[in-house]
SESEVEX-916037 format. One line per 10 residues: number of its first residue (from 1); their letters; for each residue z, x, y of C-alpha. Coordinates in pm, 1 decimal, always signed. Layout:
// SESEVEX-916037
NUM = A = Z/X/Y; ...
//
This chain:
// SESEVEX-916037
1 = MRKLILALVI = -3789.5/-12697.2/+3680.5; -4104.2/-12582.6/+3502.0; -4280.7/-12545.9/+3838.0; -3990.7/-12341.9/+3975.0; -3994.4/-12113.5/+3670.8; -4371.8/-12076.8/+3695.4; -4344.4/-11994.6/+4065.2; -4081.7/-11728.9/+3994.2; -4297.6/-11577.0/+3719.7; -4598.7/-11565.0/+3952.9
11 = FCTSVSTAQN = -4387.3/-11412.2/+4230.8; -4237.5/-11146.2/+4005.3; -4578.1/-11064.4/+3860.3; -4735.1/-11025.9/+4205.6; -4452.3/-10800.1/+4321.7; -4487.5/-10588.4/+4008.6; -4865.6/-10568.9/+4051.5; -4830.7/-10461.4/+4414.9; -4578.2/-10193.1/+4320.3; -4803.6/-10068.1/+4041.4
21 = RYDSLVTAGI = -5094.2/-10049.8/+4283.6; -4884.7/-9856.9/+4535.4; -4752.4/-9618.2/+4268.7; -5095.6/-9554.8/+4122.6; -5248.3/-9479.2/+4463.4; -4971.0/-9242.7/+4570.7; -4962.8/-9066.2/+4232.8; -5340.3/-9023.4/+4232.9; -5329.5/-8882.9/+4587.2; -5054.9/-8636.4/+4497.7
31 = KYIYNIKFPQ = -5252.7/-8512.2/+4198.0; -5558.3/-8467.4/+4418.5; -5349.7/-8247.8/+4651.0; -5229.2/-8019.1/+4373.3; -5578.9/-8007.0/+4224.8; -5697.3/-7888.2/+4568.9; -5928.1/-8186.0/+4604.9; -5848.0/-8245.4/+4970.1; -6123.9/-8494.9/+5062.6; -6020.6/-8719.9/+4772.3
41 = AESTFKQVIK = -5652.7/-8685.9/+4868.0; -5723.5/-8773.3/+5230.7; -5933.0/-9071.8/+5127.7; -5660.6/-9193.7/+4891.4; -5385.2/-9174.6/+5151.4; -5604.3/-9349.5/+5407.4; -5624.8/-9627.7/+5151.0; -5245.8/-9625.4/+5114.2; -5211.2/-9657.4/+5492.2; -5466.9/-9937.8/+5498.9
51 = EYPKHPAGYF = -5303.7/-10138.1/+5219.8; -4942.8/-10056.7/+5315.0; -4952.1/-10009.4/+5694.5; -4578.1/-10065.0/+5735.9; -4480.8/-9803.6/+5476.8; -4437.9/-9435.5/+5580.7; -4560.1/-9289.1/+5250.3; -4927.3/-9275.8/+5344.7; -4856.5/-9081.1/+5663.1; -4614.7/-8841.3/+5492.4
61 = FDAMTVWWKI = -4843.7/-8754.3/+5202.3; -5141.4/-8722.7/+5435.2; -4940.5/-8446.6/+5604.0; -4876.6/-8288.9/+5264.5; -5251.0/-8245.6/+5225.2; -5243.7/-8021.5/+5532.0; -4938.8/-7836.8/+5397.7; -5141.0/-7728.1/+5097.0; -5426.4/-7615.9/+5318.0; -5171.4/-7388.3/+5484.1
71 = LLNIENEKYD = -5040.4/-7259.9/+5150.3; -5388.1/-7152.4/+5040.7; -5392.2/-6892.6/+5317.4; -5035.8/-6866.3/+5439.9; -5108.0/-6606.0/+5708.2; -5368.3/-6825.7/+5876.3; -5203.5/-7054.3/+6132.4; -5510.2/-7270.7/+6203.7; -5356.1/-7579.7/+6039.2; -5003.0/-7542.3/+6178.8
81 = DEFIDKLDYT = -5046.9/-7771.0/+6478.6; -5217.3/-8040.9/+6273.9; -4939.6/-8028.1/+6014.9; -4662.5/-8053.7/+6273.2; -4845.2/-8335.4/+6455.9; -4872.7/-8536.1/+6134.4; -4506.7/-8477.8/+6048.8; -4401.2/-8572.9/+6400.6; -4601.0/-8894.0/+6369.1; -4430.2/-8967.5/+6036.7
91 = IDFCDKILEK = -4087.9/-8906.9/+6192.6; -4168.2/-9136.3/+6487.8; -4304.4/-9399.8/+6251.0; -3983.9/-9389.9/+6048.1; -3771.8/-9405.7/+6364.8; -3943.3/-9729.2/+6468.6; -3861.6/-9880.7/+6129.8; -3502.8/-9759.6/+6151.5; -3456.5/-9910.8/+6497.3; -3503.6/-10252.9/+6340.1
101 = DPNNADAIFF = -3362.6/-10173.9/+5996.2; -3116.7/-9878.4/+6007.7; -3070.3/-9881.3/+5629.7; -3435.1/-9886.5/+5530.5; -3433.2/-9651.5/+5229.5; -3801.6/-9556.8/+5250.8; -3787.5/-9471.5/+5621.8; -3472.8/-9263.7/+5573.0; -3623.5/-9078.6/+5275.8; -3959.1/-8996.4/+5433.6
111 = KGGALGFRGR = -3807.5/-8899.6/+5768.5; -3580.0/-8656.6/+5584.6; -3878.5/-8524.4/+5391.3; -4085.4/-8476.2/+5707.0; -3803.0/-8285.7/+5877.0; -3753.4/-8076.4/+5564.8; -4118.3/-7972.8/+5541.0; -4138.7/-7903.5/+5912.6; -3840.1/-7674.0/+5862.2; -4016.8/-7504.0/+5572.0
121 = LYAVRESWLK = -4314.0/-7423.2/+5793.7; -4084.6/-7289.6/+6065.6; -3916.6/-7070.9/+5802.7; -4254.4/-6939.7/+5685.4; -4335.8/-6853.7/+6046.9; -3989.1/-6697.6/+6081.9; -3883.3/-6943.3/+6351.6; -3539.3/-6940.3/+6195.6; -3349.8/-7138.9/+6457.8; -3603.6/-7423.0/+6450.0
131 = AALDGKDALP = -3594.0/-7416.4/+6070.7; -3214.7/-7432.4/+6071.5; -3209.5/-7722.4/+6317.0; -3453.8/-7921.5/+6106.3; -3244.2/-7845.6/+5800.0; -2934.9/-7968.5/+5981.8; -3106.4/-8296.9/+6067.6; -3275.1/-8343.0/+5730.3; -2973.8/-8297.0/+5504.0; -2773.9/-8603.4/+5624.4
141 = LVKKAYLANP = -3088.1/-8814.8/+5587.8; -3136.7/-8699.6/+5228.6; -2774.9/-8791.4/+5157.1; -2820.1/-9127.2/+5327.2; -3140.4/-9191.6/+5131.7; -2951.9/-9124.8/+4808.6; -2673.4/-9365.4/+4906.1; -2930.7/-9628.7/+5003.0; -3110.5/-9591.8/+4669.7; -2924.8/-9385.6/+4404.5
151 = KNIDVQLGFG = -3212.6/-9447.4/+4162.1; -3445.3/-9239.6/+4379.6; -3442.5/-8913.5/+4183.4; -3688.4/-8753.9/+4427.1; -3404.6/-8695.0/+4674.8; -3279.4/-8425.8/+4435.9; -3567.6/-8206.9/+4552.5; -3421.9/-8202.4/+4903.7; -3069.3/-8143.7/+4775.6; -3190.1/-7870.3/+4541.9
161 = IYNYLAEVVP = -3396.0/-7681.0/+4799.1; -3110.3/-7689.8/+5048.2; -2836.5/-7589.7/+4805.3; -3039.7/-7304.8/+4661.9; -3175.1/-7157.0/+4985.6; -2852.9/-7202.7/+5182.1; -2684.7/-6956.8/+4943.9; -2973.3/-6725.4/+4858.5; -3146.6/-6675.7/+5194.9; -2840.6/-6546.1/+5387.5
171 = ANYPFIKPLI = -2761.6/-6311.4/+5098.1; -3113.2/-6162.8/+5116.2; -3159.2/-6184.2/+5493.5; -2816.7/-6120.5/+5654.7; -2951.2/-6153.0/+6010.0; -2997.9/-6525.6/+5945.2; -2626.4/-6588.9/+5884.4; -2534.4/-6651.4/+6251.3; -2821.6/-6899.8/+6284.7; -2698.5/-7119.6/+5999.3
181 = AFLPKGNKKK = -2324.1/-7083.7/+6047.3; -2306.6/-7451.3/+6153.0; -2468.7/-7571.2/+5827.9; -2283.0/-7665.2/+5507.4; -2259.8/-7388.3/+5248.5; -2509.3/-7386.4/+4967.1; -2458.9/-7369.6/+4593.2; -2733.8/-7185.7/+4405.2; -2644.6/-7310.2/+4058.0; -2614.2/-7669.3/+4175.6
191 = GIDQLNYAAT = -2943.8/-7636.0/+4356.6; -3121.4/-7518.7/+4041.8; -2968.9/-7808.2/+3844.4; -3088.6/-8056.3/+4106.4; -3436.1/-7907.2/+4110.0; -3449.6/-7921.8/+3730.8; -3353.6/-8288.1/+3743.8; -3623.4/-8368.0/+3998.7; -3878.0/-8162.2/+3801.7; -3814.4/-8349.1/+3476.7
201 = KGKYAKYESI = -3728.4/-8698.5/+3601.0; -3876.0/-8721.8/+3950.9; -4145.5/-8965.1/+4048.6; -4336.1/-8825.0/+4347.3; -4142.9/-8497.0/+4389.3; -4190.5/-8381.3/+4029.9; -4465.7/-8126.7/+4088.4; -4320.7/-7987.3/+4409.6; -3990.9/-7936.8/+4225.8; -4168.7/-7756.1/+3941.7
211 = YFLSTIYYTF = -4354.5/-7534.5/+4188.1; -4036.5/-7454.0/+4377.9; -3859.4/-7359.7/+4054.8; -4147.1/-7136.4/+3946.7; -4137.5/-6948.9/+4278.1; -3760.2/-6901.8/+4300.7; -3739.7/-6774.5/+3944.0; -4017.4/-6527.7/+4030.1; -3906.4/-6423.2/+4378.9; -3528.3/-6439.7/+4377.5
221 = EHDYTKSMDW = -3405.1/-6472.6/+4019.8; -3653.7/-6228.1/+3865.4; -3650.5/-6439.2/+3551.2; -4018.7/-6418.6/+3467.7; -3991.8/-6607.6/+3141.6; -3851.1/-6916.1/+3312.8; -4098.6/-6879.1/+3595.2; -4382.7/-6872.2/+3341.6; -4247.3/-7179.9/+3164.8; -4276.6/-7380.4/+3486.0
231 = VNLLRNEFPD = -4608.8/-7225.1/+3585.4; -4759.5/-7316.5/+3249.5; -4682.9/-7682.5/+3319.6; -4859.9/-7658.0/+3654.1; -5156.2/-7464.1/+3517.0; -5211.5/-7717.6/+3238.8; -5202.6/-8006.8/+3485.7; -5382.6/-7838.4/+3775.9; -5607.9/-7560.1/+3642.0; -5799.1/-7518.1/+3969.7
241 = NPRFHILEGR = -5500.9/-7456.2/+4197.1; -5524.9/-7090.6/+4307.9; -5154.7/-7062.6/+4399.7; -5053.0/-7151.2/+4046.3; -5332.2/-6935.3/+3902.3; -5237.1/-6624.1/+4099.2; -4867.4/-6672.4/+4021.4; -4946.3/-6674.7/+3649.4; -5125.1/-6341.9/+3685.2; -4842.7/-6189.2/+3886.6
251 = IWVKKNNYAA = -4588.5/-6292.5/+3625.5; -4787.8/-6115.6/+3353.7; -4787.0/-5805.3/+3574.3; -4408.3/-5828.0/+3610.2; -4387.3/-5857.0/+3232.3; -4599.4/-5539.3/+3216.8; -4868.8/-5719.3/+3020.0; -5175.2/-5603.3/+3209.2; -5412.7/-5723.0/+2938.1; -5296.5/-6083.4/+2985.6
261 = ATNVFRDVLH = -5291.9/-6037.0/+3362.4; -5650.0/-5909.9/+3353.0; -5765.5/-6219.3/+3165.8; -5607.3/-6433.4/+3436.1; -5751.0/-6232.6/+3723.7; -6098.5/-6224.7/+3571.1; -6084.6/-6604.2/+3573.8; -5968.6/-6587.9/+3935.7; -6274.6/-6378.2/+4019.9; -6499.2/-6619.8/+3833.6
271 = KHFAGFVGYN = -6365.5/-6912.1/+4034.1; -6398.3/-6719.5/+4357.8; -6764.5/-6640.4/+4297.8; -6823.7/-6997.9/+4177.5; -6693.1/-7122.9/+4512.8; -6376.2/-7302.0/+4401.7; -6168.3/-7417.9/+4699.2; -5885.9/-7180.2/+4789.0; -6016.3/-6887.6/+4585.3; -6069.1/-6684.5/+4898.4
281 = EKTKREAFYY = -6113.2/-6318.9/+4989.7; -5740.9/-6252.8/+4942.8; -5739.7/-6388.3/+4588.5; -6048.1/-6177.9/+4518.0; -5876.4/-5865.9/+4654.3; -5568.9/-5923.4/+4439.0; -5786.5/-5975.0/+4131.9; -5974.1/-5649.2/+4199.8; -5644.8/-5463.8/+4234.7; -5479.5/-5577.1/+3911.3
291 = IGMNFKNNGI = -5795.4/-5545.9/+3703.0; -5827.6/-5194.1/+3842.6; -5466.8/-5124.2/+3742.9; -5542.3/-5229.1/+3386.9; -5841.0/-4994.0/+3366.5; -5634.7/-4710.0/+3517.2; -5349.8/-4766.4/+3271.1; -5596.5/-4751.4/+2983.4; -5767.5/-4434.9/+3106.4; -6097.0/-4606.4/+3188.9
301 = YDSAKVYFEN = -6121.3/-4429.9/+3521.0; -6482.2/-4499.7/+3620.1; -6421.7/-4874.9/+3599.4; -6083.1/-4846.2/+3769.7; -6248.3/-4658.8/+4056.0; -6495.5/-4941.9/+4116.3; -6223.8/-5206.3/+4133.9; -5995.6/-5000.2/+4360.0; -6289.0/-4924.2/+4591.4; -6363.8/-5295.3/+4617.0
311 = CEQLSKKLDK = -5995.7/-5368.7/+4681.9; -5977.6/-5100.8/+4950.5; -6290.3/-5223.6/+5128.2; -6166.7/-5582.1/+5127.1; -5831.5/-5468.4/+5261.7; -5997.1/-5294.8/+5556.6; -6150.7/-5630.2/+5640.1; -5845.9/-5847.0/+5571.7; -5554.6/-5641.8/+5706.4; -5493.8/-5760.0/+6060.4
321 = SGDSGFRINS = -5134.8/-5660.2/+6132.8; -5043.7/-5345.2/+5945.0; -5180.1/-5193.7/+5628.3; -5125.9/-5393.0/+5309.4; -4981.7/-5252.4/+4989.6; -5314.8/-5328.7/+4825.6; -5499.1/-5096.0/+5064.0; -5239.0/-4818.0/+5050.9; -5202.0/-4815.4/+4672.8; -5578.2/-4843.5/+4618.5
331 = ALFLGNIYDL = -5631.2/-4532.9/+4831.4; -5352.3/-4346.9/+4649.2; -5481.2/-4445.0/+4305.5; -5836.3/-4350.3/+4401.3; -5701.2/-4005.6/+4486.2; -5533.7/-3991.5/+4144.2; -5856.7/-4092.4/+3973.2; -6064.9/-3833.9/+4161.4; -5813.2/-3569.3/+4053.8; -5835.5/-3681.1/+3691.2
341 = LGSREKAKKK = -6217.6/-3678.1/+3712.7; -6215.4/-3325.8/+3857.6; -6321.5/-3419.2/+4211.9; -6042.6/-3237.9/+4395.6; -6193.4/-3252.2/+4746.1; -6249.4/-3628.3/+4720.7; -5892.6/-3663.8/+4597.2; -5755.8/-3470.9/+4895.5; -5950.6/-3692.8/+5133.5; -5792.9/-4004.4/+4979.8
351 = YNDVLDLDEF = -5442.7/-3855.1/+5001.1; -5499.2/-3777.7/+5368.2; -5619.9/-4134.9/+5412.5; -5288.0/-4253.0/+5264.9; -5095.8/-4042.4/+5516.7; -5290.7/-4209.3/+5798.6; -5185.7/-4551.8/+5673.7; -4848.1/-4722.4/+5697.0; -4570.3/-4616.2/+5461.4; -4550.8/-4833.8/+5150.6
361 = GQSHELAERY = -4281.9/-4748.9/+4900.8; -4312.1/-4373.0/+4845.1; -4678.8/-4357.0/+4942.4; -4644.2/-4072.2/+5194.5; -4416.7/-3865.1/+4971.8; -4655.3/-3903.3/+4678.5; -4964.6/-3827.8/+4887.1; -4804.6/-3507.2/+5018.2; -4704.0/-3407.0/+4665.6; -5056.3/-3459.4/+4531.7
371 = LKKAYNGNN = -5206.9/-3265.8/+4822.5; -4999.7/-2968.2/+4713.4; -5060.8/-3016.3/+4343.7; -5337.9/-3217.4/+4184.8; -5235.4/-3533.9/+4001.6; -5253.7/-3481.2/+3625.8; -5126.8/-3816.3/+3496.3; -4768.3/-3702.8/+3459.2; -4651.5/-3570.0/+3795.3
//
């Protein structure tokens, strides 16, 4: 009997040790991703694959490393094929497991996750039908994963994203409604509750849930206080992630606190010039713009002019398909500044430049007004 008990203790201890090892590796890899330490993340997930070759987690999270490379420069499609290839491999890997074990909770969960993230990329690229089809296939798998393992709180991320977007996206983009008519209706409030649950109690989906909440409160809910609450958690944990960093600055702008925003964007500039990964030309342009806005708002026009000029020059380089708001507003504000500094001819040139660019907000109307009457700070 003593030998049997000892054997059981040894067995239970070894299982626990193996699970701890698996959890520690996956958690470390996830943190590397959000800290934008991609080589370390890739190395960690290769180790997961090596030590747990029959588990889909290593393949799925290896794909997530590529997803964050995409997010750092969302308009650049250079990583799209690699990301889809890795997700497709994960899906095929899970299918092989499910052929032998149809109720394998891990295979169901990670296949659903892979389909969900593939759909998210398709949505970003505005391939709405493909995104909808992946959503249709992913949702039943998320439900099945929950039934297979109700203790897996991470599935709430999938439920939450679906429930929220399925209500909000059609309301904001009516042309999508016919493409998702075959999908179950969403529930925004329920989605937020599910995301909150995953953000506070989740295991591997915690940070993605927090990030998703921070973005929906900023983009759709316009609740900048709640958005900042979630962003602060991410910034404290991952101070070198430019997506989180930039979002913090944008929230301060929305709160009309340009002094706080300037502090954030000065740090963004510092990290850009120091060569931090992901702090690219677009983050630099945005930092120039908002720092320039702060100088303009405070009547420090010479400094504002320098930052808007830098923003405008970067925009000429970066804008590939249409003129960005950064370029248009920088040109308009430079015209305002020249007027305020008494350089009327330079101001007129900038207003004419604005008229040659795409319309952004009331840019053409304002430029025409200021061509007729010099900007004086009030008109």
